[in-house]
C-alpha positions, 0 to 999 in steps of 0.5 A: 500500500502507500508509503510515506503519506498514507492514502485514503484507500488501502488496495491489495492484489491477491493471486489466490481468490480464496486468500482474498476471501480469508483477508476480507473475513479477517477485516470484518472480524477486526471491526471493518464494516461492509461499507469500508471493504471492497472486493472484485474478481473476474467471473471467469475465475470463479467457475461461473458460465462465461455467458452469465452477466446480470448487470445488477439484476436479481438473477445476476446477483444470485449467480454472483453469490453462488460463485463465491466459495463458502458464501464468505464474501456474500455474508460479509459484504452483503449483496454482490453485483455483476457487471461487464468490463470492456476487454475483461468480461463478466466480473463480480464485486462486493462492498465499495466496488459493488455499486460501481460495477453493478451500475455499469459505471466501471465500464465507462470510467476510462477502462477497468478499475482505473476510474473506480479507484481514481475517483472517490477512493483517491488512488493516483491514476498511475497506480490505478492503471497498475491495479487495473492491469493486475485485475485484467491478468486474473488477480483479485482486488480488495480495497479498504477505506481505513478511516484512521486504521491504515496500518492495521488494514494494510497489515491484515491484507499483507498477512494473507498474501496481498501485494500492491504497487509498492510491494510487487513480487520481485520489486523492492519497496521504495524503488522504481517499479519494474513496470516503470523501468521497462515501459511494459506491464510486469506480467509481460516480462518473460524472465526475471533475475534477483540481484543481491548486495551485502549490507552492514549491520552493527551490533554494540556490546558493552565492555569494561574499559577500566574502573576507579577506586577512591580511598584515603591516605594520611599526609602530614604538613607543618601548619603555623598559627599566629596567636596573640599572648599577653604578659605582665611586665614590672617597671619601677617608678621613682620620683623625688619628694620634698624633704620632710621629717620622719618619725621612724629612724633609719634601720638596717632591718630588710624591707621588701615588696613582692609583686607577682608577675603573670603571662599567658602560656600557649597550649596546642591540641588537635581536633579532627574536623570534616573539611570535604566530601567525595562522591562517585557516580556515572553518567552516559555520554555518546560519541560517534565512531566510524566503522567501515567494511567492504561489502559485495553487490551483484550487478547485472551484466548485459551482453548483446549478441547481434543487432539488439536494442536494449533499454532499461539498463539503468539500475535503481541505484543509478536512478536515485543518484540521478 
């Protein structure tokens, strides 16, 4: 189905009609309504008589229901319609496509499914042409109006073997389709060959590159403090006085004055204190590392013998570079 911007319609191409019916059943089981699901297959692929037409009549509608195995599509999509597509013949359809085919609109809509898909379903004309070609080649077409459930509807169809313009058998999604390269429908190619190339896949494994240990060592250093200390000093003060008589005689007995003298003495003691804390943690950092390796790729070798015109030799890789 579509990549990038989602389309309003999911389209699936089935090579096996029974698998298409199983996919429709699963869509219904997943909550998609009859009005959201469309189904179309060629009458000739169901075993009905080639002459059975109907064009929406009761007889045609009954015949259409009868050719659907097990009645699965008839039970899910309600009344089926039959119609004619120029160059294809009788077809049967249900759900979204029933009214278009049964009403004869599809035959006048520019050929096949092109008008139906490119109208209200919003499928680009180039892709609609691809689906029309697949339908003409006998494939069964299932459409879904996803209403916000695009990826879910796409996944269910692919689960039952559907492919689309971006996932054709033998053509990688996102590259130029084989039909666009050759200018002819994919089904008209006689043979095909797959080419392979090696891709680099990177695996990352965490490994220990080292560790860190935090411990404690005791170191000694000489530290000096300036401490102010006070001390008492004695000084003798002498000064003359006026002479005056004394009532005491001069004696030889010793007389003294005692004055105590003090000073501050410094004592040093050591007290352990916390001055720093150390914590260890880890954080993730990202760096870019370039890795390179030689890879191999298969390339087509085109050899001409005689006077042969060859086109479409440009590889998808060359086209992207251009």
